[in-house]
VOVO-196039 format. One line per 8 residues: their letters; for each residue x, y, z of N, C-alpha, C. Coordinates in steps of 0.2 Angstrom, whole numbers. Example, Ala and Ser with C-alpha at 12.3 -4.5 7.8 and 13.67 -1.06 7.14 Angstrom:
<dodos>
as> 66 -28 39 62 -22 39 66 -16 39  64 -11 35 68 -5 36 64 0 39
</dodos>
This chain:
<dodos>
pgaknpsa> 735 603 731 739 609 731 746 607 729  750 611 725 757 609 723 758 607 716  753 603 713 754 601 707 753 607 702  757 607 696 756 613 692 749 612 688  747 606 687 740 606 684 736 601 688  733 603 693 729 598 698 724 594 695  721 596 690 716 592 686 719 586 683  725 588 679 728 582 675 731 577 680
ayeamvai> 734 580 686 737 575 691 732 571 694  726 573 695 721 569 698 718 564 693  717 566 687 715 561 682 720 556 681  727 557 681 732 552 680 732 548 686  731 550 692 731 546 698 725 542 698  719 544 696 713 540 696 714 534 691  716 536 685 717 531 680 722 525 682  728 527 685 733 522 688 730 518 693
aqllakhf> 726 521 698 723 518 703 718 513 701  714 515 696 709 510 693 713 504 690  718 506 686 722 500 682 725 495 687  728 498 693 731 494 698 725 490 701  720 493 703 714 489 706 712 483 702  711 485 695 709 480 691 714 474 690  721 476 690 726 471 689 726 466 695  726 469 701 726 465 707 720 463 710
nadlfdge> 714 464 706 708 462 709 706 465 716  708 472 716 707 475 723 701 481 722  700 483 728 695 488 729 698 495 730  695 500 728 698 507 729 694 510 734  697 514 739 693 518 744 695 525 744  691 529 746 692 537 746 696 538 753  697 545 754 700 547 760 696 545 767  690 544 766 686 542 772 685 535 773
rsaltqqt> 689 531 769 689 524 769 682 521 766  679 524 762 673 522 759 674 520 752  670 515 749 672 513 742 672 519 738  677 519 733 678 525 729 673 523 723  668 528 722 663 527 717 664 532 712  660 532 706 661 537 701 658 543 704  653 543 708 650 549 711 656 553 715  660 549 719 665 552 723 670 555 719
ieherqqi> 672 551 713 677 554 709 675 561 706  668 561 704 666 567 701 666 573 706  664 571 712 664 576 718 671 579 719  676 574 719 683 577 720 685 581 714  683 579 708 685 583 702 682 590 702  676 591 705 673 597 706 677 601 711  679 598 716 683 601 721 689 604 718  692 600 714 699 602 711 697 608 706
vdfeyrqk> 692 608 702 690 614 698 689 620 702  685 619 708 684 625 713 691 628 715  695 623 717 702 625 720 706 629 715  706 626 708 709 630 703 706 637 702  700 637 702 697 644 701 699 649 707  698 646 713 700 651 719 708 653 718  712 649 716 719 650 715 720 656 709  716 655 704 716 660 698 714 667 701
vaakkqal> 708 667 705 706 673 707 711 676 712  714 672 716 719 675 721 725 678 717  727 675 712 733 677 708 731 684 705  725 684 702 723 691 699 722 696 704  720 695 710 719 700 715 726 702 717  731 697 718 738 699 720 741 703 715  740 701 708 743 705 703 740 712 703  734 713 705 731 720 705 734 724 710
s> 736 721 716 738 725 722 745 728 721
</dodos>
């Protein structure tokens, strides 16, 4: 929450994190301290899409009030 475009912010963050991990030969972990897998990244992308949808619905409801 807070980013003007959450999907773009997440994509940039993942790309930079992967680049840094490759450069430093490091591992990436998620918020639960488990290895960051492609499946985890896809799950987080879906959560962001769901968040963006809920925000649009809430904004429409507020505009109609």
